[in-house]
C-alpha positions in Angstrom: 0.0 -0.2 0.0 2.7 2.5 0.7 4.2 1.6 -2.5 1.1 2.8 -4.2 1.1 6.0 -2.3 4.8 6.6 -3.2 3.7 6.2 -6.8 0.9 8.4 -6.4 3.4 11.0 -5.2 5.5 10.3 -8.1 2.5 10.8 -10.5 1.4 14.3 -8.7 4.7 15.8 -8.8 4.6 16.4 -12.4 1.3 18.0 -12.6 2.5 20.5 -9.9 5.4 21.3 -11.9 3.1 21.6 -15.0 1.1 24.2 -13.0 3.9 26.2 -11.7 5.3 26.2 -15.6 1.7 27.7 -16.8 1.2 24.8 -19.0 -2.4 24.7 -20.9 -5.2 24.1 -18.5 -6.3 21.2 -20.8 -3.3 19.6 -20.5 -2.9 19.7 -16.6 -6.5 18.6 -16.5 -5.8 15.5 -18.5 -3.1 14.6 -16.1 -5.2 15.4 -13.2 -7.9 12.9 -14.5 -5.6 9.9 -14.7 -3.8 10.8 -11.3 -7.4 10.8 -9.9 -7.8 7.2 -10.9 -4.3 6.5 -9.5 -5.7 7.8 -6.2 -8.9 6.2 -6.1 -7.1 2.7 -6.5 -4.4 3.8 -3.5 -7.7 4.6 -1.3 -9.6 1.6 -2.3 -6.5 -0.8 -1.5 -6.3 1.1 1.9 -10.0 0.4 2.9 -9.6 -3.0 1.8 -6.6 -3.7 4.1 -8.5 -1.9 7.1 -11.5 -4.0 6.5 -9.4 -7.2 6.1 -7.8 -6.2 9.5 -11.0 -5.1 11.2 -12.7 -8.3 10.3 -9.9 -10.1 12.1 -11.0 -8.4 15.4 -15.0 -8.2 14.5 -15.6 -9.9 17.7 -14.7 -6.3 19.6 -17.5 -3.7 19.0 -15.0 -1.2 18.3 -13.7 -3.4 15.3 -17.1 -3.9 13.8 -17.8 -0.2 14.3 -14.5 0.7 12.3 -15.5 -1.9 9.7 -18.9 0.0 9.2 -17.6 3.2 9.0 -14.6 2.4 6.3 -17.3 0.1 4.4 -19.0 3.8 3.7 -15.7 5.0 1.5 -15.5 2.0 -0.7 
């Protein structure tokens, strides 16, 4: 999961550079759309990991509450 976050950072850095270099808005928007999909995949992987971990501790009321909260963000 951390590898995905690092990859997302590597994806976003060029977009920031494009903005600072005053690239055309259409080019920046196109890049942001692609990066958004990468971040969505990171979020989904993170939530899946936490749900899997939460299900291992589902016998505890706090574990069940966390799982219910995370499922909302899938």
